[in-house]
C-alpha positions as CSV (number, residue, x, y, z in Angstrom):
1,M,17.5,13.2,-6.9
2,A,14.4,11.8,-4.8
3,R,11.7,10.2,-6.9
4,V,8.1,11.9,-6.9
5,K,5.5,9.8,-5.4
6,K,2.4,9.5,-7.5
7,K,1.0,6.5,-5.1
8,R,0.6,5.4,-1.5
9,L,-0.3,2.2,-0.4
10,L,-3.7,2.0,1.0
11,L,-4.1,-1.3,3.6
12,R,-7.3,-3.1,4.5
13,R,-5.7,-5.0,7.2
14,E,-9.3,-6.4,8.3
15,W,-9.2,-8.3,4.9
16,C,-5.3,-9.7,5.5
17,K,-5.4,-13.6,6.6
18,G,-1.3,-12.9,7.2
19,C,-0.1,-15.5,4.3
20,N,3.2,-13.4,3.8
21,I,2.8,-13.1,-0.1
22,C,3.1,-9.5,-0.5
23,V,6.2,-9.6,2.0
24,A,7.8,-12.0,0.3
25,F,7.7,-10.3,-3.2
26,C,8.2,-6.7,-1.8
27,P,11.5,-6.1,-3.5
28,T,12.3,-3.1,-0.9
29,H,11.3,-4.7,1.9
30,V,8.4,-1.9,2.8
31,L,5.9,-4.3,4.1
32,G,5.8,-6.7,7.2
33,L,3.4,-8.6,9.2
34,D,2.6,-7.3,13.0
35,E,2.2,-9.2,15.9
36,E,-1.8,-9.9,14.9
37,N,-0.2,-11.6,11.6
38,R,-1.9,-8.9,9.6
39,I,0.0,-6.6,7.0
40,Q,1.5,-3.2,8.0
41,I,3.9,-0.5,6.2
42,L,7.1,-0.5,7.7
43,D,8.8,2.2,5.5
44,E,6.5,3.5,2.6
45,S,9.2,5.8,1.6
46,R,11.0,3.0,0.4
47,C,8.2,1.6,-2.0
48,I,8.9,2.0,-5.9
49,E,5.4,1.3,-6.8
50,C,6.0,-1.8,-8.7
51,Y,2.4,-3.2,-7.9
52,L,4.1,-6.6,-7.0
53,C,2.1,-6.8,-3.6
54,E,-1.4,-5.6,-5.2
55,W,-0.9,-8.1,-7.8
56,R,-0.2,-10.9,-5.6
57,C,-2.4,-10.5,-2.4
58,P,-4.9,-13.0,-3.0
59,D,-7.6,-11.4,-0.5
60,F,-7.0,-7.9,-2.1
61,A,-6.0,-6.2,1.3
62,I,-3.0,-3.9,-0.3
63,E,-3.9,-1.6,-3.4
64,L,-2.0,1.4,-4.7
65,V,-4.1,4.2,-5.2
66,D,-3.2,7.6,-6.8
67,L,-2.0,10.4,-5.1
68,A,-3.4,12.8,-7.4
69,S,-7.0,11.2,-7.3
70,E,-7.2,11.7,-3.5
71,E,-6.2,15.8,-3.7
72,A,-9.4,15.9,-6.2
73,D,-11.5,14.0,-3.8
74,G,-10.5,16.0,-1.0
75,A,-11.0,19.0,-2.8
76,K,-14.3,18.1,-3.7
77,E,-15.4,17.3,-0.1
78,G,-13.9,20.6,1.3
79,A,-16.1,22.5,-1.2
80,A,-18.7,20.7,-0.5
């Protein structure tokens, strides 16, 4: 049975210094570094929402955000 995603990864690539900590700690290999040595998502469908990337990032370049709150924000914008 497929797991229902409650979070999505939000990357702030301009904050990333390429330390590779998030890549090393990701148990499902969701993240990698691109040719500019900045964080990128390789396969978000493998994310198990463990928060290790967010907690370990010294630059706060990664955040797991609630899908429900994003949908609510989108609905507010559409009503305005």
